[in-house]
Each structure stands twice: as C-alpha cells, then as structure tokens.
N, C-alpha and C positions, 0 to 999 in steps of 0.2 A: 730180088724180090722187094717190092715196095711194102713197107711195114704199115703204112696207113696211119702214122702217128705224127706226121709233120705238123707243126703248129701247136701241138700239145705242150703242157707245162709239167715238168717233173721236179720233185724235191729229192735230191740224192744226198744221203748222209755219209759222213766220213769219206768225202770224195776227193781229197787233195792228192791221194796216192793209192796204190794198191788196187784192190778189187772195186772199191767205190769209184775211183777214177776211171777204171776200165768201163764201168757201167755208164758213167756220165758221158764219156767220150763216144761210146756206141750210140747213145741216145742223141747226142749233138749231131753226129753224122747222119742220123735219120731225120733231122730237122726239128728236133724237140728243144724247146727252151728249157733251161735248167737253172734251178737254185741249188747251189752246192754248199755244204757245210763241212767244217773241220775245226779242230781246236787250234792248229798251227796256222796263224794268219798269213805269214810270209809264203808258206808252201801253197796255201789255198789261193792266194792272189796270183801266184805264178801259174798254177793250174788253170785258173779262170782265163788268164791271158792266152795260154796255149790252146784251150778249148775254143776260144773265139777265133783263133787262127784256123782251126780245123773247119769251122763253118761260120763265116762272118754274117750269115743270114739269120742266125738265132741269137737270142739273148742269153747271156751267162751271168748270173748274179751270185757273187760269193757272199756268204754270211758267216764270218768267223764266230766260233763259239762252241760250247760243250753241249751237245745235243741231249745229254742226260739231265741238263738243268732246265727247269720249266721256262724260265725267262728266255733262254737261248732257243728253245723249241718254238716259243711264241714268235720270236723275231724271224726265224727261218720260215715259218708258216706265213707270216705277214708279208714277207718279201715275194711270195709266190702268188700271182694273181688268182690262180686256181690250181689245185693239185689234181691233175689227171693221172699222174704216175707218182707213186711213192716207192723209193728204194730205201728200205731200212738197213742200216749197216752201222757197226761200231766195232772198235778194236776189242779183241777178246780179253778176258780177265787173265791175271797172271797164272802161270803154271805153278805146280808145287804139290805138296803132300797135304791132304785134307786135315791132318792132325794139327797143322799149324794155322789153319784158318779160323778166324773168330766169326762171331755172328755179323759183325760189321763188314767183314770181307765178303760174306755171302750176300748181304744186302746190296753191297756195291755191285756185285756181279749180276744180281737180279735186276737192279736198276738199269744197268748198261745193256744187257742182252735180252731182257724180257719186258720189263715194265715200260721202258722208253719206247720201244717199237709199238707196244699196245696203245700207249697214249697218243702216238702219232696216227695210228690207224683210226682210233676213236675220233680224232680231229677231222679226218678227211673222208671217211667212208660214206657217210650219209650224203654229203654234197656230190660225191661221185655217183651214187645211186640216183639222185635227183637229175643229174645230167645224162644218165644212161651210158656212162663209160667210166671205168676205173681199173687201174692195174696197180696192185701192191705186191712188191717182191721183198721178201726178207732174206738177207744173206745170213745164213746160219753156219753150219759146219758139217762135214762128214761125220763128226763125232756124235751127231744125233742118231745115226744108224750104227756106227761102230765106235763106241766110246774109247777115248785114249786116256790111259791111267793118270798122266800128269796134268790133264785138262779137266779135272773134276768140276771146277767152277763153271767152265763153259758147257760141259756135258749137262749139268743140271739146269742152268739158266736157259740155254737154247732149246733143250727138250721141253721145258715148260712153255716157251713161246710156241713151239711146234704143236703142242697139244691144244693150246688156245686157238690157234689159227685153224686147226682141223675142224673145229666146230663152227667158227665164225664164217669160214669160206663157204660152208654148205647152207648158210641161211638163205632161204629162197628170196627174201626181201632184197638181198644183195646180188646173188647169183643170177636171178631173173632180170636184173637191171644192168647186166653186162659189167659187173664188178667182180674181178677175180683176185684171189690172194694165194700166192704160191711162195715156196721157199726154195732157194738155191743153196745146195750143200757143197761147198768147195772142199776138195781134198788138198793136196799139196801144191799150192800156187806160189810162184816166185814173188813173194812180198816180204815186207819187213817183219810181219808177224811170223812167217815161216822161218825166216832167218833167226829170229829170237828163240823160237822153239828148238831149232837145230842146235843153237849154242847151248841151250839148257841140257838137251840130250847129251851133247859132247862133254859138258862139264860133269854130268852124272857118271858117264862111262869112262872118263879119263882119256878119251880118244880125240884126235883132231877133228875140228868141225867139218873140214873138207871131206874127211873119210865118212863121217856120219851122213853128210849131204849126199855123197855118192851112193851109199847104201840105201838111202831113202828113195833116190831116183830109180835105182834098180829094183826096188820092191814093187813098183807099179808096172803093169804090162807095157805102158807107154815109154818106160825108161827115161822119163823126164818130168820136170815140174810143169804145171800149167802156166799160162800167161794171163795177165789181167785183160788183155785184148780179147782173147777167145772167151773168157768168162763174160765180159761185157756184151759180146755178140749174142750169147744165150739169153742174157737178161733182156736185151732189146727185143728179141723175138717174143719172149714171154709177155712183154709189155705191149706187143703189137695188136693191131686190129684183127689179126688172124688167129690169136690165141685165146679167144673168148670161151672156148670149150675146154681149156686147161685150167683147172681150178682145184685148190686144196691139195696140191701135189708137192712132194719133196723131190726135187730134181738133183740127182747126184752127179757132180762133175769131179771125177777123181782119176781119170786115165785108166779106168777099169780095175782099180785097186780093191774095191769092195768085193769080198769073195762069195757073197751070198747070191742066191737065185732071185730073191725078192728084195 
C-alpha cells in the first residue's frame, strides 16, 4: 500500500534508537523527509547516516539536543521546513516508589512527558490546519490504560497528556482540516527502556534479570516482546493519507496483553 506521504516533512523526537528510531525509519521508507532529535549526539548522527542509506532520496537532518529544553525545541523546529508530521516521544521518567519523589521529580516528569509534547503540538498544529494536512502521533505507554505500580511518574504525566489530546483532537477547526492527533500505547517492546525496567524488577525481586524477562514474555499472548520496526509501521500508517478518519484514539500495541474488552 502506498501511504501517500512521500515528500512530506516529519519531526521525530528521541529518534536515535528504540521506538523513535523505528518510527523515523518507517517514515523514511515511505519517502518522508525527517528531522530527528535526541540527546546523544554520536548515536543520533549514526542513526541519521543509517536512515540515509535506507532511502537516499529523502533528507535526514539530525538535531542533537534535549527536546524538553525550549531552545533545543526551537532548533529542531527551525530545521524542519514545515512540519507535516510530528512524532512526540521522550524517554520515560525513572521507576520507583512515590514516597521518594519530590515536587521537582514530578515537575521533571510532567515537563518530559506532558508539557513538552503540548508545546510542540502548539507550535505546529495551526500551520498544519492552514495547509490542510497534519498528523500528530504521541508515543505514550500501555500504562495509560493499565497503570504499572513502579511507573507512577509515567502513569501520571502520560495520562495528563492523553486527557489534553482527547479534547484537542476533536476540535472541528483541526479535524475538519485533515489534522489528526493520536496516541500509540506501547506495551513491552525490546528497547533500552524495557531493559532498564526489567533490571529494576529483577533487583526488587532478587531474581535474575533473564528469568524476569522470560516471565514477562510469557505473560503476553504473543509470548515475545515487540520490535521497534513493527511499532514504526503502525506509526507510519497512522501518519498516512489513508488515516484521516482515525482521530483522538489511543492505539494499544501490546501483543494482546491488556485483559480488558475496551
């Protein structure tokens, strides 16, 4: 299927590895020019070179920096001639017990996983509406639907973003102009973030991390972790010309692990 987005421009955050990279690669494969951001400059530049090799016909512009900082957001936005597609993504806040978190800990989590995505949406959404095309995808977490005890910071901040998006996506001034805003809710994907969480679970339980990882694999009907590539493919479709009637949705990608009907 041709997704109808070749030649568009995308800004993909936290794209040097993991799910962000999976999304950037899927878009590049579809002929989308990308601006990619991440804090680690060396990894970002390596990823940019590899993405150019995937599709030499597109432009890949790396902008190292911390997307939670206003100056770095401004540089990333300035590097993109126009943002037709925005993929909001950031590493999750630390795991732990809420009793040990200070107000500053909470503010940092909100800045990373709620306020920064909202600021980027604010910067791009009206120009998208003026052009008659826009796709915004926020990478959140399965914890929005099924909270995880040690991920309280993520549970709170990402759910706040989800509530905000639920209202904004349904604004007729945007939806009637072919601008959609959706959230992708990853379950257990094979990323550095998951490996860190598994290590935390293992430390708390006193069991080997390999044992914990195997238990988590077996806890999903798929009996495996997801891959960044298959996550990226879903992102690319949600960003496609065919997905204009998918709006304001929380799309769960968890191998069937969520036990609810809705």
